[in-house]
N, C-alpha and C positions, 0 to 999 in steps of 0.2 A: 612665716606668716603670723604664729601665735605671739610672737616677740613683739611684732610691731602693733597688734592688737592691745598687747599688754600696755605699751609705751602710751596708749590713748586712755589709760584708766588713770585718776586723779592720784598721784603719790602717795596720799594719805590713806588709799585704800588698796594700794599694790601689796602690801605686807599680808593682809588677809588672803588675797586670791593667790599669790604665791604660797602661801603657806597650805592652804587647802589642797593645791594642785601637787603638791609633795606628800600629801598624807597617803599612807597605806590604806586607810578607810575608802573604800570605793566609791561609796555615796558621795564623800565629801569632793574626790577627785572629778567625778562625772558633774557634779552640781556647779562647781566652780568653772568648768569649761562652757557649761550652758549658759551660765550669767556671763561669762566673757563673751560668747558669741551673740547674744543679745545686745550687751552694751556695745560692741563694735558695730552692729547692725543700725543701732540708733544713732551712733555717732556718726556712721557714715551717710545716714538719711537726714543729716544737719540739725540734729536736735543738742541742746546742752543739757548736760545729763548731771544730776545731783544723785549721789549715792546715800542709800539709807536715809532718806529725808525723815525728820521728824513730824509726828502726827498729833494734832490737840486731844483727839479720843482714843488714843492706843499707847501702849507702853513698847511694841514693836513697830519696827521700820520696814516698809517694803523696800524691794532692791534698788528700784530707781525712780526719779521723779523727772521727767522729760519736759523741758521748756523750749520756747522759741520766743527770741526776742525779750528774755527775762520772764515771761509769760507761763505760767504751768498749763502743759497741755494735757498730760495723763500720767498715772500711776503706773508701773511696771514690776511684776514679779516672775521670776523663773523658778520651776519647781521640777521636779522627777515624779512620774508614776512608775512605780517599783512593785515587782510581785514579791510575794513572801519568799524567802532563800537567797540564793548567794549571788549579787549583784556583781561580782568580778567574774563569775562563769558567764553570766549574761554579757559582759563586754568582751570578753575573749571569742565567743560565740560571734558577736557583731565585727569584731576584726578580722576573725577568719573569713566571715562573708564578703566583706571590704576587699579582702586580699583574693580571693576566688573571683571575684567580680572582674579583676583584671586579666583573666584567664583568655588567651586567645582561643576561641573554639567556632570555627566558622561554620560547622555542620551541625553541632548539638548544643542544645540547653542541658542543664545537669539539674536532677532532682537531688535533694541534699537532705539526708534525714540522720539523725544521731540519737545515741543511747549514752546516758550517764552524764556525769559534770565534769568538766576539765578542772584539773587542780592545778595547772600551771598554764604560761603562755604556750599556744600553738605554733608550729614550724609553718606557717601559712604559705611562706613561699616555696619551701620545700614539697608540700603537697601540691601547690598549684603545678609545678614543673612536671611530677609525677603524673597527676592527671592529663597534661596537656600530650605528654608521650601516650598514654593510654588510649586517649580518644583519637590520636592519629592512626592507632592500629584497628579501629572500628570501622567497618564497612557500612557505608550510609544507606545503601540500597537493602542489604538485608536486615538492618534495624528498621529501618520504614517497613518493610514486609511484615515484620512482627508487630508493628502497632496497627498496621493496617488489619491483620487477623486477630488482634486483641491477644495474642500470645505474650501476656507481659513476663511471665514465669521465667520465658526464654532469653530476655533481656538480659545481656552481662551487667553485673555490678562491679563496683571497684570499692574495696573495704580498706579502711586506714583506722586502726587503733593508736591514740597516743592520748598520755596524760589522763586516764581514768574515763576517756571518752572514746565510742565507736562510732566513725563516720561511715556512711553509705551512699555511695554516688550513682545514679542511673542515668544513663543518656537518654536524651529524648530529640528525635530528628527535628530539626528546623524546617518550617515550610518554604516553598520557593521564594516568596518575598522576602525573607530573612535570610536565607542561607548564604553565606559569603558577605554579608553586610557587617562593615566595621561599626563599631560603637554599641553593639546588642550585648547588654549585660547578661551573660551565659547562666547565672544562678537564680532559681526560683527561690521560693519560702524556705528557709532551713526549720525543717519541721523534727521537734523532739518525738522519739517515740515511746518515752516513759508517759505513763497515765498520770495525769494531772487535771484539776477542776480551772477550767479557764474563766479568769476574771479580769480581764485587761480592763474593760470599760467601768469595773467598780474601782480598780486603780485610778484612773482618769478621775472619776467622778470624786474620789476623796480628794485626789490631789487640789482639785478645783475649789471644794469646799472648804478644804484646810485653809486657803488664801483669801476666798472671798468675804470670810465673816471676821478676819482679825483684826481689822483696822477701824471699826466704830463708822460713823458718818464721813463719807467723802463728797466731795464737790466737783471733782473733775473724773473723768473715767479711770477705771482700773484694767488694764491688760493682764491676763494670765497665761504664760506660757508654759506648756507642760511637754516634757521629753519622754517618751514612754519606753521603758526597758525591757518589757516583756518581749520575747521572740515573736509570738504569734499575736499581729495586731492588723486591723483593716478598718475601713472608713466606717463601718457599721459602729465598731466600738466607740468612736466620738459621738455618734449621734445617739446611740442608747446610753451613754453617759451624760450628755447635756438634756436630752428631753425626756429620756425613760426608756426603759427596755424594751423593743418591738416584740409583740405577742401575737400569736394567732389565736381570735374567739371564734368558736363555732358555736352555733346556736340552733336549736332544733325546732323546725318550723311545725305546723299542725297537720301537714302532710307525711311528717317523719323525716324529710329530708333535713340535712345540715347547710346552715348558710354560714360562710367561712367570711371574715373580715382581720384585716390587721389593725392595731392600735397600740400605743404606746402607753406602759403604765406610768403612773404619777410618781416616778423614784428618780427622775433626773437631778442634777445639779442647778437647771434652771426652770424645772417644773416639777412640783410635787403634789400631794394630797390637796392642798389650798390653793393651787395655782402657781404663779410666778412665785420664784424663790430665789436668793443669792441675787438680788438684781444690783449689786454694786458691782458686780463681775461684768464689765462692759462688753468685754471680748475675750477669747481665746486664741491660743495658736498651738497646735498639736503637731509634735515631729515625732518620729519614731527612730529611736537609737542613734540621733544626732552625734556626729563625730567629725573630726577635720578631713578624713577620707571622703565623707559621704555629703559634702556640701552641695556638690553639682546635682546628687541625685534627689535631694529633698525639695518638695514642691510646699513651699510653707505659704498657708494663706491664715487669713484672719476671719474666725467666725464670730461674727456679731449676735450679741444678745437681744433677742426682740423685746424683751421686757427691761433693758437696762435702765437703771434709775439716771443715770449719766451716759447717754448715748454717745459712742466714738463718732466724731465728726469725719466727713469725706476727706479732709485733708490730714488727718491723721495717720501716718504711715502709709507707704504707695504700694504694700504688698496685695495681691489678691485677696477678694474678700467672698464671704460666704454669707447668704442673710435668710436663715430660716423662718419660713410663713407658719403661721397656726393659725387654725388647727390644721391645716391640710398637711403640714410637714414637708412642703415643697421648699426647694432650697434655690434662691436667686445667687447667679454666680456675677461678679464683677471683676473685669480683668484689671491686673496690676503689675509691677515689676517682681522679676524674680530675685530672691534674697542672694542667691550667688552672684547676679550682675551688680546689685547694689554694692556688695562687697568686693567687687573687682576679682573675683575668682575666674581663672582661665577656663576656657571651655573643656580643654583637655584636663581633666583632673579627677584624682590625683595625678601628678606627674609621672609617666611611667618609669619603672624601673629600668636601670642601664643594663645594657644587653651584657 
């Protein structure tokens, strides 16, 4: 698959992507895959793609200029949102998560916690087989009774130490509707047990701001795609990054009672102390640890900037869209095509391991 994507890259740019793929630097490796993914998605969407186009008001170049019929449609930037620390370790955890999601577990979900930092690649297939055998030995009715009584300390655990990492798995009985159903991903969030400050939304905001101000004045839209490399991530991180951190404000009333309300601090990539900012960023698309094995599980949407200087037209990209409304922060959703369908990724992906 990657070879066919690579063949669609202009020959003059292939050496750069090939070289970064081969780098020991994990940042270079991940960023080159992310750029290749978006190049292929634009190519499959029917765009003519110019790599690293020159701009009159900047000494740096965006990743792509997408054209149709020779006419510029939008600029495109692909970047990573990275936590401080070891990106290679984050990749190893993500790869393990992908491998374990191919585990056949008709009766149980798996809660997955870890402590430490993996110093080398993990034996995901071996661990998956051991977990499968362990789960087969568990009694579904007994475990269901423990959860009903909230006797969580009595729930059995599976421990797996490897390469500086201690993994702990706990079984969670599936409900009647999902028990025995094929295609249900068994593993939930991979949660680190080591204490650390969560700053995922700050990483996303900094990645967007770093690209939104690089190129001077633009006369067509700019789309910024961000691949979040942090383990812990959810949708709230995206809105906190774009519109400002959600906060709870408590105001004391004359009668002594407190009235609470939610509001957003003016510290977002698109909204600051003086109102709209970074208006050259017309839209963003945020993914979480996108990798070749996760192409079917990622729901990729385009979020439109309501204050964009160059709004993204309806015909630009056919992906699903979200449009935040201000000041209510309500989000309008518009349907679109799944990225995996555009790329021709099979429904059963990744291809199961041979028996």
